[in-house]
RODO-2510 file (C-alpha; in nm, 4 decimals, decimal comma):
residues 400
     n   res          X          Y          Z
     1     m     0,7489     0,3156     2,6672
     2     t     0,4730     0,4347     2,9275
     3     s     0,3424     0,0738     3,0862
     4     t    -0,0415    -0,0380     2,9789
     5     a    -0,1512     0,0809     3,3566
     6     t    -0,0151     0,4154     3,3636
     7     i    -0,1892     0,4975     3,0125
     8     a    -0,5343     0,3552     3,1385
     9     e    -0,5266     0,4884     3,4625
    10     g    -0,7720     0,7761     3,4947
    11     l    -0,9049     0,7417     3,1048
    12     c    -1,2820     0,6603     3,0622
    13     a    -1,4318     0,6123     2,7293
    14     r    -1,8017     0,6906     2,6486
    15     t    -1,9553     0,5755     2,3422
    16     r    -2,3085     0,6750     2,2313
    17     e    -2,5259     0,6334     1,9080
    18     v    -2,5063     0,9576     1,7033
    19     e    -2,6734     1,1218     1,4167
    20     p    -2,4931     0,9961     1,0988
    21     p    -2,2750     1,3058     0,9919
    22     a    -2,3669     1,4473     0,6861
    23     d    -1,9568     1,4386     0,5772
    24     l    -1,8018     1,2097     0,8000
    25     i    -1,4511     1,3405     0,6498
    26     s    -1,5425     1,6839     0,7632
    27     l    -1,4545     1,5474     1,1322
    28     l    -1,1158     1,4376     1,0423
    29     s    -0,8635     1,6950     1,2244
    30     s    -0,5244     1,7564     1,1564
    31     d    -0,4063     1,5027     1,4137
    32     g    -0,6413     1,2600     1,3200
    33     f    -0,6698     0,9039     1,1666
    34     a    -0,9097     0,8211     0,8672
    35     w    -1,0224     0,4580     0,7872
    36     l    -1,2637     0,4271     0,4989
    37     h    -1,3989     0,1698     0,2633
    38     d    -1,7209     0,0266     0,1118
    39     g    -1,8949     0,2948     0,2662
    40     i    -1,8299     0,2601     0,6163
    41     g    -1,5440     0,3500     0,8548
    42     f    -1,4192     0,6123     1,0877
    43     v    -1,2388     0,9068     1,1362
    44     t    -1,0621     1,0584     1,4513
    45     a    -0,9477     1,3811     1,6573
    46     g    -0,7042     1,4268     1,9240
    47     v    -0,4694     1,2105     2,0783
    48     v    -0,4730     1,1216     2,4560
    49     a    -0,1984     0,8704     2,4556
    50     r     0,0578     0,6714     2,2448
    51     v     0,1258     0,3165     2,2723
    52     a     0,3059     0,0051     2,1188
    53     p     0,1638    -0,2449     1,8408
    54     d     0,1922    -0,5205     2,1098
    55     l     0,0540    -0,3432     2,4097
    56     a    -0,2526    -0,1701     2,2120
    57     a    -0,5135    -0,4223     2,2607
    58     k    -0,4303    -0,4531     2,6475
    59     t    -0,4201    -0,1100     2,6949
    60     l    -0,7432    -0,0493     2,5321
    61     a    -0,9052    -0,3473     2,7302
    62     a    -0,7930    -0,1848     3,0662
    63     i    -0,9801     0,1593     2,9696
    64     e    -1,3330     0,2011     3,1269
    65     h    -1,5772     0,1855     2,8693
    66     d    -1,9178     0,3210     2,9094
    67     d    -2,0981     0,2136     2,6066
    68     a    -2,4414     0,2729     2,5564
    69     s    -2,4678     0,2549     2,1920
    70     g    -2,5341    -0,1011     2,1270
    71     l    -2,3386    -0,0926     1,8157
    72     s    -2,0958    -0,3773     1,7406
    73     g    -1,7446    -0,2917     1,6589
    74     a    -1,8008     0,0813     1,8455
    75     g    -1,5871     0,1839     2,0986
    76     v    -1,2121     0,2756     2,1579
    77     r    -0,9435     0,1610     1,9134
    78     a    -0,5776     0,2519     1,8789
    79     v    -0,4889     0,3674     1,5231
    80     g    -0,1745     0,4456     1,3208
    81     a     0,0727     0,4014     1,0354
    82     l     0,3769     0,2389     1,1092
    83     p     0,7195     0,2773     0,9343
    84     f     0,8439     0,0355     0,6702
    85     r     1,1401    -0,0436     0,8891
    86     g     1,0992    -0,1459     1,2275
    87     a     0,7182    -0,1294     1,2126
    88     a     0,6934    -0,3066     1,5606
    89     d     0,9011    -0,0499     1,7170
    90     g     0,6579     0,2246     1,5952
    91     d     0,3921     0,3235     1,8051
    92     l    -0,0014     0,3925     1,7558
    93     i    -0,2034     0,6396     1,8970
    94     i    -0,5580     0,6497     2,1214
    95     p    -0,7469     0,9278     1,9897
    96     a    -0,9506     1,1551     2,2015
    97     r    -1,2686     1,1238     1,9864
    98     i    -1,3766     0,8384     1,7018
    99     t    -1,6807     0,8876     1,5079
   100     g    -1,7840     0,6056     1,3127
   101     l    -2,0488     0,4766     1,0389
   102     d    -2,1370     0,0987     1,0227
   103     a    -2,2433    -0,1151     0,7203
   104     g    -2,6327    -0,0259     0,8186
   105     g    -2,6051     0,3301     0,8075
   106     r    -2,5840     0,3963     1,1911
   107     a    -2,3368     0,6303     1,3398
   108     w    -2,1580     0,6207     1,6714
   109     e    -1,8882     0,8505     1,8742
   110     t    -1,6541     0,7465     2,1442
   111     v    -1,4799     1,0204     2,3637
   112     l    -1,1768     1,0050     2,5722
   113     a    -1,1276     1,3206     2,6311
   114     p    -1,2571     1,6849     2,4850
   115     a    -1,1327     1,6951     2,1479
   116     a    -0,9537     2,0177     2,0183
   117     h    -1,1870     2,2417     1,8284
   118     h    -1,1927     2,1530     1,4654
   119     s    -1,3006     2,3659     1,1727
   120     a    -1,4573     2,2086     0,8741
   121     l    -1,3135     2,5049     0,6841
   122     r    -1,1697     2,3878     0,3279
   123     l    -0,8524     2,5336     0,2041
   124     p    -0,8080     2,6902    -0,1235
   125     h    -0,7566     2,4794    -0,4211
   126     p    -0,3413     2,5338    -0,5373
   127     t    -0,3246     2,6150    -0,8910
   128     r     0,0527     2,5937    -0,9593
   129     f     0,2633     2,2994    -0,9076
   130     t     0,6275     2,1888    -0,9263
   131     l     0,7315     1,8221    -0,9624
   132     r     1,0406     1,6638    -0,9087
   133     a     1,1127     1,2733    -0,9488
   134     r     1,3639     1,0249    -0,7785
   135     p     1,5054     0,8479    -0,9331
   136     t     1,5460     0,9685    -1,2816
   137     r     1,4266     0,7238    -1,5656
   138     t     1,8166     0,6512    -1,6400
   139     a     1,8648     0,5942    -1,2844
   140     w     1,5786     0,3698    -1,2564
   141     r     1,6732     0,1592    -1,5667
   142     a     2,0154     0,1568    -1,4019
   143     s     1,8972     0,0027    -1,0248
   144     v     1,6587    -0,2205    -1,2135
   145     e     1,9386    -0,3864    -1,4269
   146     r     2,1498    -0,4088    -1,0956
   147     a     1,8636    -0,5893    -0,9228
   148     l     1,8326    -0,8219    -1,2027
   149     a     2,2083    -0,9030    -1,1781
   150     m     2,1223    -0,9929    -0,8339
   151     i     1,8737    -1,2165    -0,9152
   152     h     2,0476    -1,3824    -1,2272
   153     s     2,3552    -1,4614    -0,9668
   154     g     2,0946    -1,6364    -0,7307
   155     e     2,0914    -1,3941    -0,4467
   156     l     1,7466    -1,2447    -0,4944
   157     v     1,4616    -1,4158    -0,6136
   158     k     1,2514    -1,0609    -0,6055
   159     v     1,2921    -0,7493    -0,5128
   160     v     1,0463    -0,4143    -0,5037
   161     l     1,1932    -0,1232    -0,6089
   162     a     1,0059     0,2384    -0,5488
   163     r     0,9809     0,5796    -0,6775
   164     k     0,9178     0,9106    -0,5175
   165     v     0,7501     1,2026    -0,6964
   166     t     0,7737     1,5431    -0,4789
   167     i     0,5175     1,8081    -0,5884
   168     d     0,5359     2,1803    -0,4444
   169     t     0,2298     2,3810    -0,4774
   170     d     0,1399     2,7363    -0,4560
   171     e    -0,1450     2,7092    -0,1647
   172     p    -0,1381     2,4501     0,1394
   173     l    -0,3002     2,0818     0,0328
   174     d    -0,6170     1,9843     0,1827
   175     i    -0,5889     1,6283     0,3202
   176     r    -0,9655     1,6017     0,4009
   177     r    -1,0057     1,6897    -0,0043
   178     l    -0,7454     1,4518    -0,1373
   179     a    -0,9149     1,1276     0,0886
   180     a    -1,2530     1,2553    -0,0539
   181     h    -1,1263     1,2600    -0,3963
   182     l    -0,9780     0,9095    -0,3351
   183     l    -1,3148     0,8140    -0,1965
   184     g    -1,4839     0,8674    -0,5042
   185     a    -1,2142     0,7752    -0,7479
   186     q    -1,0629     0,4380    -0,5957
   187     s    -1,3380     0,2109    -0,4983
   188     g    -1,2423    -0,1085    -0,3488
   189     c    -0,9677     0,0607    -0,1577
   190     f    -0,8900     0,1195     0,2101
   191     v    -0,8790     0,4907     0,2133
   192     y    -0,6815     0,5923     0,5292
   193     s    -0,5260     0,9409     0,6331
   194     h    -0,2840     0,9903     0,9706
   195     a    -0,0389     1,2427     1,0511
   196     g     0,0198     1,3912     0,7226
   197     l     0,0208     1,0370     0,5094
   198     v    -0,2996     0,9461     0,3009
   199     g    -0,4004     0,7010     0,0635
   200     a    -0,6039     0,4507    -0,1014
   201     s    -0,4683     0,0781    -0,0526
   202     p    -0,6084    -0,2402    -0,2324
   203     e    -0,4106    -0,4642    -0,0174
   204     l    -0,5436    -0,6173     0,3012
   205     l    -0,2500    -0,7090     0,5183
   206     v    -0,4632    -0,8515     0,8016
   207     r    -0,8339    -0,8553     0,9220
   208     r    -0,9056    -1,0156     1,2683
   209     v    -1,2758    -1,0325     1,3719
   210     g    -1,2615    -1,2558     1,6861
   211     a    -1,0920    -1,6148     1,6040
   212     r    -1,1026    -1,5556     1,2107
   213     v    -0,8132    -1,3908     1,0607
   214     t    -0,8062    -1,2880     0,7018
   215     s    -0,5091    -1,1630     0,4633
   216     r    -0,5283    -1,0810     0,0839
   217     p    -0,1776    -1,0271    -0,0490
   218     m    -0,1503    -0,8791    -0,3981
   219     a     0,1447    -0,8907    -0,6068
   220     g     0,1548    -0,8989    -0,9886
   221     t     0,0261    -0,5929    -1,2334
   222     v    -0,1358    -0,4998    -1,5198
   223     i    -0,2357    -0,1587    -1,6514
   224     r    -0,6101    -0,1034    -1,7352
   225     d    -0,7129     0,1989    -1,9608
   226     g    -1,1090     0,1752    -1,9376
   227     d    -1,1878     0,0041    -2,2452
   228     a    -1,3809    -0,3307    -2,1663
   229     a    -1,2364    -0,5459    -2,4499
   230     h    -0,8633    -0,4108    -2,3581
   231     d    -0,8972    -0,4531    -1,9631
   232     a    -1,0853    -0,8032    -2,0484
   233     l    -0,7731    -0,9376    -2,2329
   234     a    -0,5379    -0,7619    -1,9889
   235     a    -0,7023    -0,9578    -1,6923
   236     d    -0,6450    -1,2738    -1,9192
   237     t    -0,2881    -1,1838    -1,9703
   238     l    -0,2301    -1,1201    -1,6248
   239     s    -0,3765    -1,4310    -1,4966
   240     r    -0,1524    -1,6499    -1,7359
   241     s     0,1767    -1,4547    -1,7093
   242     t     0,4851    -1,6690    -1,5716
   243     k     0,6370    -1,3207    -1,4863
   244     d     0,3515    -1,2156    -1,2239
   245     a     0,2950    -1,5637    -1,1282
   246     l     0,6906    -1,5743    -1,0306
   247     e     0,6237    -1,2303    -0,8546
   248     h     0,3092    -1,3603    -0,6558
   249     r     0,3864    -1,6844    -0,5415
   250     p     0,6517    -1,5932    -0,2700
   251     v     0,4272    -1,3414    -0,1236
   252     v     0,1547    -1,5881    -0,0468
   253     d     0,4247    -1,8586     0,0824
   254     a     0,5589    -1,5858     0,3114
   255     v     0,2296    -1,4760     0,4419
   256     v     0,1257    -1,8572     0,4873
   257     a     0,4341    -1,9347     0,6702
   258     a     0,4117    -1,6116     0,9138
   259     l     0,0409    -1,6998     0,9674
   260     r     0,1402    -2,0416     1,1068
   261     e     0,3744    -1,8762     1,3840
   262     s     0,0748    -1,7576     1,5804
   263     c    -0,2453    -1,9080     1,3844
   264     d    -0,4280    -2,2270     1,3191
   265     d    -0,5805    -2,3687     1,0043
   266     v    -0,4115    -2,1493     0,7501
   267     i    -0,5564    -2,1944     0,4318
   268     a    -0,4827    -2,0160     0,1071
   269     e    -0,6824    -2,0189    -0,2059
   270     p    -0,5372    -2,2604    -0,4636
   271     h    -0,5183    -2,0306    -0,7294
   272     p    -0,5023    -1,6222    -0,7324
   273     q    -0,7832    -1,4003    -0,8312
   274     v    -0,7457    -1,1086    -1,1079
   275     v    -0,8650    -0,8123    -0,9014
   276     p    -0,9555    -0,5071    -1,0989
   277     l    -0,9333    -0,1353    -0,9881
   278     a    -0,9509     0,2049    -1,1653
   279     n    -0,6340     0,1969    -1,3373
   280     v    -0,4821    -0,1390    -1,2687
   281     a    -0,5447    -0,4819    -1,2065
   282     h    -0,3669    -0,7080    -0,9405
   283     l    -0,3366    -1,0798    -0,8672
   284     a    -0,4387    -1,1425    -0,5205
   285     t    -0,4975    -1,4511    -0,3203
   286     t    -0,6930    -1,4500    -0,0106
   287     i    -0,5770    -1,6504     0,3088
   288     t    -0,7831    -1,7616     0,6145
   289     a    -0,6784    -1,8526     0,9243
   290     r    -0,7848    -1,8775     1,3136
   291     v    -0,6279    -1,7435     1,6273
   292     e    -0,7051    -1,8312     1,9993
   293     l    -0,9252    -1,5029     2,1289
   294     t    -0,6228    -1,4500     2,3754
   295     g    -0,3944    -1,4715     2,1089
   296     a    -0,1880    -1,2351     1,8947
   297     s    -0,4030    -0,9005     1,8021
   298     a    -0,4583    -0,7491     1,4966
   299     a    -0,1507    -0,5070     1,5378
   300     e     0,0580    -0,8049     1,6199
   301     i    -0,0087    -0,9915     1,3339
   302     a     0,0244    -0,6923     1,1025
   303     c     0,3888    -0,6422     1,2362
   304     a     0,4737    -1,0220     1,2045
   305     l     0,3573    -1,0073     0,8767
   306     h     0,5294    -0,7234     0,7555
   307     p     0,7296    -0,6572     0,5282
   308     t     0,5850    -0,9126     0,3075
   309     p     0,7407    -1,0013    -0,0511
   310     a     0,4559    -0,7893    -0,2262
   311     v     0,6662    -0,4773    -0,0804
   312     g     0,9972    -0,5995     0,0504
   313     g     1,1097    -0,9187    -0,1711
   314     t     1,2752    -1,2532    -0,1095
   315     p     1,4884    -1,3661     0,0818
   316     r     1,4006    -1,0758     0,3167
   317     g     1,6968    -0,9733     0,4539
   318     t     1,8885    -0,9517     0,1388
   319     a     1,6141    -0,7872    -0,0579
   320     l     1,5818    -0,4984     0,2213
   321     d     1,9616    -0,4700     0,1934
   322     a     1,9428    -0,4076    -0,1889
   323     i     1,6454    -0,1640    -0,1245
   324     a     1,8502     0,0255     0,0976
   325     d     2,1539     0,0509    -0,1436
   326     l     1,9491     0,1040    -0,4745
   327     e     1,6513     0,3220    -0,3829
   328     a     1,7354     0,6999    -0,3645
   329     f     1,5199     0,7932    -0,0547
   330     n     1,3741     0,6766     0,2783
   331     r     1,0719     0,4917     0,2533
   332     d     0,9197     0,6250     0,6074
   333     r     0,5727     0,5162     0,6245
   334     y     0,5287     0,4198     0,2770
   335     a     0,4633     0,0468     0,2029
   336     g     0,4458     0,0105     0,6125
   337     p     0,1210    -0,1227     0,7959
   338     v    -0,1645     0,1374     0,8418
   339     g    -0,4663     0,0406     1,0506
   340     w    -0,6519     0,0056     1,3531
   341     v    -0,6751    -0,2516     1,6747
   342     d    -0,9903    -0,2495     1,9271
   343     a    -0,9580    -0,3910     2,2894
   344     d    -1,0486    -0,7243     2,1918
   345     g    -0,7392    -0,7289     1,9706
   346     d    -0,9590    -0,7261     1,6576
   347     g    -0,8989    -0,4590     1,3630
   348     e    -0,8028    -0,4115     1,0347
   349     w    -0,4627    -0,3308     0,8684
   350     a    -0,3360    -0,2786     0,5231
   351     v    -0,0453    -0,1768     0,3413
   352     a     0,0030     0,2001     0,2773
   353     l     0,0139     0,1949    -0,0781
   354     r    -0,1167     0,4462    -0,3514
   355     c    -0,0127     0,6979    -0,0841
   356     g     0,1317     1,0672    -0,0020
   357     e     0,3026     1,2191     0,2666
   358     i     0,1610     1,5546     0,2704
   359     d     0,3332     1,8607     0,4593
   360     g     0,2121     2,2079     0,4001
   361     h     0,2607     2,3078     0,0415
   362     t     0,4797     1,9761    -0,0377
   363     a     0,3392     1,6172    -0,1479
   364     q     0,5666     1,3234    -0,1464
   365     l     0,4013     1,0421    -0,3709
   366     f     0,5595     0,7164    -0,3640
   367     a     0,5169     0,3913    -0,5861
   368     g     0,7016     0,0411    -0,6497
   369     a     0,7369    -0,2382    -0,8640
   370     g     0,8382    -0,5813    -0,8080
   371     i     1,1497    -0,6953    -1,0122
   372     v     1,1665    -1,0651    -1,0661
   373     e     1,3331    -1,2822    -1,3574
   374     g     1,1483    -1,1371    -1,6564
   375     s     1,1146    -0,7955    -1,5376
   376     e     1,1816    -0,5160    -1,8314
   377     p     1,2944    -0,1566    -1,6912
   378     d     1,0488     0,0065    -1,9311
   379     a     0,7653    -0,1909    -1,8325
   380     e     0,8342    -0,1628    -1,4316
   381     w     0,8601     0,2324    -1,4668
   382     a     0,5279     0,2410    -1,6492
   383     e     0,3653     0,0175    -1,3934
   384     t     0,4812     0,2720    -1,1113
   385     q     0,3744     0,5531    -1,3480
   386     a     0,0236     0,3949    -1,3270
   387     k     0,0584     0,3344    -0,9531
   388     l     0,1227     0,7349    -0,9045
   389     e    -0,1744     0,7947    -1,1090
   390     p    -0,4455     0,8022    -0,8153
   391     m    -0,2564     1,0560    -0,5865
   392     l    -0,1120     1,2457    -0,8700
   393     d    -0,4932     1,3025    -0,9659
   394     a    -0,5990     1,3711    -0,6081
   395     v    -0,3432     1,6174    -0,5840
   396     l    -0,3296     1,8099    -0,9238
   397     h    -0,7394     1,7745    -0,9505
   398     p    -0,8974     1,7379    -0,6033
   399     g    -1,2158     1,8642    -0,6978
   400     l    -1,3009     1,6537    -0,9876
***
């Protein structure tokens, strides 16, 4: 890996306030990154360097920065989506151009090098689709039953198994259109895009702002159908579910234990909250902590937390071995950390969920479910189907 000094040498960032763009997503390039939620966020274009997560904040701090914007948080960032396995060994990119929009509606642009010309031209909508799924429903049932046997024998407490659906289309897929669809349909989520990976994650892995650190792990799910009475009953059922509590508690315990390695004053809410999303609801627990300003960066904390039992299982090593044995595909970046870090070590990282890997005419979509004592294969299949719906809808009906 190139040293921090070598990467920063000769780079000078320039940040200015700009007119808010009419369509922020239109500025996302094919090699760019997007991070959008609650009406704010940023997109990037171009790449000037790649850096390891643990060197990212120091590298950014070494870059000369001319900032006349006066906007808090504007400036250089390192961004990316890290692999599920070996997240700390992945790399982040330092973009050539970042365009951001803050909560007050003010926009800023940071440039490190001239970004390649980017056309906002939209690609035509696909009209024909071919779907392939792995595993089959029969194979899924067999995998869940094998996982349950390991749980009954005491080898595992929990393991998260995932499915993959591959869609082939007659026209290339436009990631900007998919991200725009997710922004409109998946409120309360982090909409992200990086190098073909696009999705809308509800799960905050870690946020660092100065000394304050926040994580909001999720585990435990119920399907919603839009009927108010049904959804209220489903939320009540979720909050009382022994099975979902068994799925959720190990996640909270693991995040608390990991944060205590680098942070002080780690506090978890005593009871999980039910968080409603577009078509599902999750149990979520907010955990706060404090870190020394010279301590671990947001990227380092994210790598230390990953993979939580929300996407892996517990015990961690046994669960990861079971995933490798029982799943019929490589997760790649699905369920890995995705986010950004700045020169101060601040940043936001989510878990790459409700996502797809887009490559021209092909989309590979992913969804998983936590298997614990009391899990039923058909119910877990239905849960993964509900989790696939946001990306299925974005691919099949992007203009809606």
